[in-house]
DRENSE-607625 format. One record per residue (C-alpha): residue in three letters; chain; z, x, y. Coordinates in Angstrom, 3 decimals, decimal comma. Layout:
// DRENSE-607625
(ALA A (Z X Y)) ...
// end
This chain:
// DRENSE-607625
(MET A (-22,882 24,703 35,616)) (THR A (-24,953 23,904 32,499)) (ARG A (-21,837 24,179 30,328)) (PHE A (-20,055 21,792 32,574)) (PHE A (-22,863 19,369 32,579)) (LEU A (-23,006 19,460 28,756)) (LEU A (-19,298 18,931 28,627)) (LEU A (-19,580 15,941 31,043)) (ILE A (-22,291 14,377 28,895)) (PHE A (-20,246 14,857 25,723)) (THR A (-17,183 13,236 27,405)) (PHE A (-19,222 10,399 28,726)) (ALA A (-20,657 9,850 25,205)) (CYS A (-17,246 9,668 23,532)) (ILE A (-16,021 7,170 26,241)) (GLN A (-19,039 5,013 25,750)) (SER A (-18,704 5,196 22,032)) (PHE A (-15,141 4,166 22,168)) (ALA A (-16,075 1,338 24,525)) (GLN A (-18,719 0,181 22,044)) (ASN A (-16,181 0,194 19,163)) (GLN A (-13,732 -1,781 21,208)) (LYS A (-16,447 -4,489 21,882)) (PHE A (-17,473 -4,426 18,272)) (VAL A (-13,942 -4,884 16,963)) (ASP A (-13,137 -7,520 19,633)) (GLY A (-16,214 -9,402 18,361)) (VAL A (-15,309 -9,187 14,778)) (VAL A (-11,679 -10,209 15,326)) (ARG A (-12,620 -13,215 17,599)) (LYS A (-15,141 -14,549 14,963)) (ASN A (-12,492 -14,143 12,004)) (LEU A (-9,638 -15,736 14,051)) (LYS A (-11,397 -18,963 14,906)) (LYS A (-9,738 -20,451 11,933)) (PHE A (-6,344 -18,733 12,478)) (PRO A (-5,836 -18,425 16,177)) (ASP A (-2,030 -17,727 15,787)) (VAL A (-2,371 -14,645 13,785)) (GLY A (-1,190 -11,250 15,288)) (LEU A (-3,215 -8,245 14,117)) (VAL A (-3,188 -4,549 14,401)) (ILE A (-6,222 -2,416 13,322)) (GLY A (-6,181 1,466 13,230)) (VAL A (-9,227 3,657 12,741)) (TYR A (-9,424 7,302 12,189)) (GLN A (-12,818 9,021 12,217)) (ASN A (-14,050 12,415 13,144)) (GLY A (-10,624 13,611 14,101)) (LYS A (-9,951 10,743 16,529)) (THR A (-7,812 7,634 16,113)) (SER A (-8,105 4,350 17,815)) (TYR A (-5,989 1,282 17,748)) (PHE A (-6,874 -2,348 18,385)) (SER A (-4,177 -4,928 18,748)) (TYR A (-4,613 -8,704 18,904)) (GLY A (-2,159 -11,707 19,504)) (THR A (1,501 -11,729 19,692)) (LEU A (4,523 -10,772 17,322)) (THR A (5,391 -14,279 16,759)) (ALA A (3,140 -17,427 16,649)) (ASN A (4,671 -19,015 19,725)) (GLY A (5,913 -15,806 21,532)) (LYS A (4,762 -13,769 24,444)) (THR A (5,251 -10,187 23,189)) (LYS A (2,053 -8,651 22,281)) (THR A (1,411 -6,625 19,092)) (ASP A (0,503 -2,938 19,423)) (SER A (-0,016 0,137 17,299)) (THR A (3,788 0,547 16,635)) (THR A (4,512 -2,985 15,615)) (VAL A (6,156 -2,901 12,202)) (PHE A (4,824 -4,964 9,231)) (GLU A (5,975 -5,601 5,667)) (ILE A (3,045 -3,747 3,746)) (GLY A (3,879 -5,087 0,322)) (SER A (1,915 -3,661 -2,553)) (ALA A (0,335 -1,007 -0,426)) (THR A (3,812 0,658 -1,243)) (LYS A (2,410 1,113 -4,803)) (THR A (0,348 4,042 -3,431)) (PHE A (3,507 5,826 -2,360)) (THR A (4,986 5,523 -5,961)) (ALA A (1,585 6,797 -7,378)) (LEU A (1,729 9,663 -4,960)) (LEU A (5,171 10,617 -6,031)) (LEU A (3,975 10,469 -9,788)) (ALA A (0,992 12,578 -8,982)) (GLU A (3,304 15,162 -7,343)) (GLU A (5,627 15,376 -10,107)) (ILE A (2,596 15,904 -12,647)) (GLU A (1,278 18,530 -10,135)) (LYS A (4,607 20,328 -10,188)) (GLY A (4,621 20,231 -14,065)) (LYS A (7,855 18,119 -14,022)) (ILE A (5,912 15,369 -15,856)) (LYS A (2,870 16,017 -18,174)) (PRO A (-0,274 14,082 -17,565)) (PHE A (-0,010 12,245 -20,963)) (ASP A (3,786 11,879 -21,349)) (PHE A (4,941 8,627 -22,643)) (ILE A (7,605 6,582 -20,960)) (ASP A (9,824 7,134 -23,978)) (SER A (11,065 10,493 -22,802)) (TYR A (12,260 9,230 -19,324)) (LEU A (14,328 6,194 -20,435)) (PRO A (18,114 6,088 -20,445)) (ASP A (19,595 7,491 -23,764)) (ASP A (21,080 4,049 -24,738)) (LEU A (17,679 2,224 -24,439)) (ARG A (15,951 1,922 -27,838)) (LEU A (12,252 0,667 -27,747)) (SER A (10,944 -1,637 -30,532)) (CYS A (8,913 0,171 -33,169)) (GLN A (5,758 -1,686 -31,699)) (MET A (6,532 -0,039 -28,273)) (LYS A (7,287 3,547 -29,118)) (THR A (4,837 6,148 -27,980)) (LYS A (2,533 3,472 -26,624)) (VAL A (2,889 3,382 -22,808)) (LEU A (1,920 6,426 -20,673)) (MET A (3,646 7,162 -17,319)) (THR A (0,166 7,023 -15,809)) (ASP A (-0,448 3,593 -17,496)) (LEU A (2,436 2,236 -15,262)) (ALA A (0,360 3,292 -12,119)) (THR A (-3,026 1,962 -13,278)) (HIS A (-2,073 -1,675 -14,465)) (GLN A (-2,944 -1,184 -18,140)) (SER A (0,506 -0,867 -19,769)) (GLY A (0,481 -4,474 -21,168)) (LEU A (4,178 -4,724 -20,074)) (PRO A (5,497 -8,011 -18,505)) (ASN A (4,260 -8,051 -14,923)) (LEU A (6,719 -10,032 -12,790)) (SER A (3,584 -11,729 -11,226)) (ASN A (2,602 -14,706 -13,265)) (ASP A (4,900 -14,590 -16,358)) (GLN A (8,099 -16,281 -17,386)) (TYR A (10,272 -13,530 -15,569)) (PHE A (8,641 -14,335 -12,451)) (GLU A (9,232 -17,963 -12,745)) (ASP A (12,797 -17,557 -13,600)) (LEU A (13,155 -15,299 -10,523)) (MET A (11,507 -17,958 -8,286)) (ALA A (13,783 -20,726 -9,812)) (LYS A (16,666 -18,648 -8,586)) (ASP A (15,404 -18,109 -5,120)) (PRO A (11,910 -19,057 -4,013)) (ASN A (12,225 -17,339 -0,690)) (ASN A (13,349 -13,827 -2,176)) (PRO A (12,993 -13,948 -5,861)) (PHE A (12,904 -10,090 -6,240)) (ARG A (16,323 -9,607 -4,738)) (PHE A (17,814 -10,243 -8,297)) (VAL A (15,872 -7,243 -9,749)) (ASP A (18,269 -4,413 -10,090)) (GLU A (17,911 -1,357 -12,482)) (LYS A (19,805 -3,127 -15,337)) (TYR A (17,189 -6,029 -14,989)) (LEU A (14,352 -3,637 -15,394)) (TYR A (15,665 -2,003 -18,519)) (ASP A (16,797 -5,319 -19,902)) (VAL A (13,148 -6,707 -19,601)) (LEU A (12,000 -3,456 -21,373)) (ARG A (14,586 -3,768 -24,016)) (ASN A (13,677 -7,189 -24,643)) (THR A (9,851 -6,516 -25,021)) (ASP A (8,512 -6,099 -28,516)) (SER A (4,745 -6,337 -27,882)) (LEU A (2,155 -5,396 -25,254)) (LYS A (-0,071 -8,090 -23,971)) (ASP A (-3,634 -6,968 -23,081)) (TYR A (-2,594 -3,371 -23,726)) (ARG A (-5,122 -0,955 -22,128)) (GLN A (-6,718 -3,845 -20,263)) (TYR A (-6,280 -4,598 -16,545)) (GLN A (-3,169 -6,761 -15,676)) (TYR A (-1,853 -6,428 -12,183)) (ASN A (1,775 -5,419 -12,696)) (ASN A (4,737 -5,381 -10,447)) (PHE A (7,292 -4,617 -13,078)) (ALA A (5,298 -1,490 -14,192)) (PHE A (5,484 0,075 -10,822)) (SER A (9,180 -0,918 -10,400)) (LEU A (9,930 0,646 -13,584)) (LEU A (7,837 3,788 -12,652)) (GLY A (9,844 4,221 -9,484)) (SER A (13,072 3,901 -11,440)) (LEU A (11,963 6,545 -14,128)) (LEU A (10,975 8,832 -11,341)) (ALA A (14,270 8,626 -9,668)) (ARG A (15,983 9,334 -12,986)) (GLN A (13,868 12,352 -13,487)) (SER A (14,608 13,739 -10,036)) (LYS A (18,225 12,595 -9,850)) (ILE A (17,865 11,008 -6,489)) (SER A (17,020 7,490 -5,650)) (TYR A (13,598 6,297 -5,270)) (GLU A (13,895 5,510 -1,682)) (GLU A (15,195 9,144 -1,090)) (MET A (12,216 10,492 -3,061)) (VAL A (9,768 8,636 -0,741)) (SER A (11,537 9,833 2,382)) (LYS A (11,942 13,494 1,136)) (ASN A (8,356 13,863 -0,137)) (ILE A (6,371 11,771 1,969)) (LEU A (7,806 10,139 5,026)) (GLU A (9,522 13,311 6,279)) (PRO A (6,623 15,850 5,846)) (LEU A (4,255 13,496 7,480)) (LYS A (6,782 12,439 10,209)) (MET A (6,403 8,806 9,422)) (THR A (9,474 7,914 11,372)) (SER A (8,856 4,013 11,565)) (THR A (8,384 3,483 7,794)) (THR A (11,260 2,293 5,780)) (PHE A (12,534 0,155 3,080)) (SER A (15,208 -1,532 5,274)) (VAL A (14,401 -4,766 6,883)) (SER A (13,467 -3,855 10,301)) (LYS A (15,747 -4,634 13,220)) (ASP A (13,253 -3,189 15,719)) (LYS A (12,397 -5,626 18,435)) (ASN A (8,690 -4,633 17,799)) (THR A (8,559 -6,250 14,331)) (ALA A (5,864 -8,614 13,384)) (GLY A (6,611 -12,196 12,548)) (LEU A (6,544 -13,383 9,090)) (TYR A (4,182 -16,351 8,302)) (SER A (2,398 -18,035 5,270)) (GLN A (-1,343 -18,627 5,706)) (ARG A (-0,660 -22,192 6,920)) (GLY A (1,734 -20,729 9,642)) (GLU A (5,127 -21,444 7,891)) (MET A (7,821 -19,135 8,895)) (GLN A (9,052 -16,851 6,027)) (LYS A (12,124 -14,735 5,353)) (PRO A (11,940 -10,973 5,280)) (MET A (11,445 -9,660 1,599)) (ILE A (14,241 -8,103 -0,166)) (LEU A (13,105 -6,354 -3,300)) (ASN A (16,039 -4,122 -4,538)) (SER A (14,860 -2,269 -7,569)) (ALA A (11,371 -3,900 -7,141)) (ASN A (10,977 -1,602 -3,905)) (PRO A (8,448 0,799 -5,795)) (ALA A (6,249 -2,284 -6,092)) (GLY A (6,110 -3,472 -2,653)) (GLY A (9,130 -2,743 -0,341)) (LEU A (7,879 -0,638 2,575)) (HIS A (7,771 -1,587 6,207)) (SER A (5,484 0,363 8,305)) (ASN A (3,128 0,360 11,288)) (ALA A (-0,505 1,462 12,103)) (VAL A (0,529 4,652 13,570)) (ASP A (2,499 5,718 10,444)) (LEU A (-0,084 4,494 7,914)) (ILE A (-2,964 6,378 9,852)) (LYS A (-0,825 9,596 9,492)) (TYR A (-0,505 8,644 5,860)) (LEU A (-4,125 8,166 5,273)) (LYS A (-5,017 11,175 7,098)) (ALA A (-2,943 13,140 4,609)) (PHE A (-5,428 11,976 1,788)) (LEU A (-8,213 13,172 3,954)) (THR A (-7,041 16,338 5,287)) (HIS A (-3,310 17,343 4,344)) (GLN A (-3,229 20,449 2,409)) (ASP A (0,301 19,677 1,063)) (PHE A (-0,996 16,867 -1,109)) (LYS A (-4,281 18,356 -2,180)) (GLY A (-3,433 18,748 -5,838)) (ALA A (-1,743 15,352 -6,245)) (VAL A (-4,616 13,679 -4,169)) (LYS A (-7,179 14,957 -6,771)) (ARG A (-5,132 13,472 -9,515)) (ILE A (-4,827 10,066 -7,584)) (GLU A (-8,688 10,033 -7,252)) (HIS A (-9,445 10,628 -10,953)) (THR A (-10,611 7,501 -12,669)) (TYR A (-7,788 6,270 -15,006)) (TYR A (-9,235 2,661 -15,678)) (GLU A (-12,659 1,091 -15,441)) (ASP A (-14,199 -2,257 -16,516)) (SER A (-16,996 -4,274 -15,233)) (LYS A (-15,098 -5,540 -12,268)) (ARG A (-13,037 -2,546 -11,130)) (LYS A (-12,355 0,987 -11,166)) (LEU A (-8,767 2,462 -10,581)) (GLY A (-7,296 5,630 -9,698)) (LEU A (-3,535 6,237 -9,587)) (GLY A (-2,191 3,328 -7,496)) (TRP A (-5,471 3,001 -5,646)) (GLU A (-8,769 0,823 -6,267)) (MET A (-11,927 2,627 -6,058)) (GLY A (-14,901 1,056 -4,114)) (ASP A (-18,361 2,371 -3,050)) (GLY A (-17,500 5,822 -1,537)) (PHE A (-13,781 4,768 -0,810)) (LEU A (-10,251 4,085 -2,069)) (GLU A (-8,256 1,184 -0,975)) (LYS A (-5,110 -0,841 -1,481)) (ASP A (-4,031 -4,104 -0,253)) (GLY A (-0,560 -5,628 0,103)) (ASP A (0,550 -9,106 0,456)) (THR A (4,202 -10,317 1,144)) (PHE A (5,135 -14,014 1,688)) (GLY A (4,732 -13,511 5,476)) (ASN A (2,483 -10,379 6,048)) (SER A (-0,799 -9,028 4,764)) (SER A (-2,031 -5,268 4,838)) (LEU A (-5,083 -3,369 3,607)) (MET A (-5,584 0,465 3,809)) (ARG A (-8,750 2,220 3,073)) (TYR A (-9,967 5,811 3,279)) (SER A (-13,262 7,562 2,545)) (LYS A (-13,555 11,314 2,113)) (LYS A (-17,374 11,019 1,934)) (ASN A (-17,602 9,231 5,407)) (LYS A (-14,404 10,926 6,878)) (VAL A (-12,813 7,698 7,914)) (ALA A (-9,694 5,974 7,384)) (ILE A (-8,631 2,471 8,414)) (VAL A (-5,670 0,105 8,199)) (VAL A (-5,458 -3,603 8,887)) (LEU A (-2,144 -5,344 9,419)) (SER A (-1,393 -9,142 9,879)) (ASN A (1,650 -11,036 10,661)) (HIS A (0,417 -13,896 8,433)) (GLN A (-0,011 -13,749 4,673)) (ASN A (-3,765 -13,993 4,558)) (GLY A (-5,426 -11,463 2,365)) (GLN A (-8,877 -12,727 2,614)) (LEU A (-8,644 -12,343 6,440)) (VAL A (-7,559 -8,931 6,377)) (ARG A (-10,271 -7,872 3,888)) (ASP A (-12,888 -9,569 5,851)) (LEU A (-11,935 -7,694 8,940)) (MET A (-11,672 -4,416 7,027)) (ASN A (-15,217 -4,780 5,453)) (GLU A (-16,738 -5,294 8,967)) (VAL A (-15,073 -2,584 10,616)) (TYR A (-15,523 -0,077 7,931)) (ALA A (-19,316 -1,027 7,682)) (GLU A (-19,662 -0,328 11,521)) (SER A (-17,725 2,841 11,256)) (ILE A (-19,973 4,345 8,590)) (ARG A (-23,250 2,950 10,163)) (LYS A (-25,623 5,608 11,274)) (LYS A (-26,254 5,349 14,933)) 
// end
């Protein structure tokens, strides 16, 4: 009888705790969505071995179908963490050395300028300190935008990546932080060359299949449960086509799969050695601290992702045994971050 009574109390406490979390998240979302009432959101929280999902709004701004935990979003630069994990795994397997330069992994016919030889490490590509062109705010990006402002990266193929490298004769802000889409795109291409399979196949074989992330793909989703694509001002956007820039931001996923992914960083033994490498500090200045593909905060690692039409943010904390993902059908990185900060603060608050 006593054992049953204790079990009943424990069950009631869990239900009560969940109800409190639901109430808290509802309040946070309502407060933050006052300025953006048309936004559709999904939040996933994993803590103490349990997962909860919170969904708000509809797939499209004027639609009737509500979002849920399986709604697929463009996750943008959160894809960079997958590319970094591939690199960490290759280093862990001994196929790439921790201090290898990119020189050894380039096509035989690609000759670097003298100023570029034995300068850029493979790990530099995953930590935004290579000094290479960045496809973010440089002339290359301007040229791509001029060709197609809705889908500029569709022109980035493997030849494009290597031509940019071939035509680079100096490194801007070398060993200083410079957010770099080109570097991650190049890293994905070099990893694929080393493995003799495509980058997309590497991600599928090494990450998606082992973790059973069945809804995560580089293909433009045709699933009916796919989030709409809107700018912060509510303007409809086209699905992103990144081609060889996929390693920098091409994945589509949902909260269920991304919680599986984050749980792997907390608990999955298969990635244990690689995760340790990821969590090593590779770059630090007065404003930021970086691991491989991830930014380090106070007791947590995180990575955001913005496309022209969606925003995402992933965060996990081994210290607090919690993982959270926030997904939005509008491109609004600040909204997603505000939600993440409040939900995370509540999840680690001592009760």
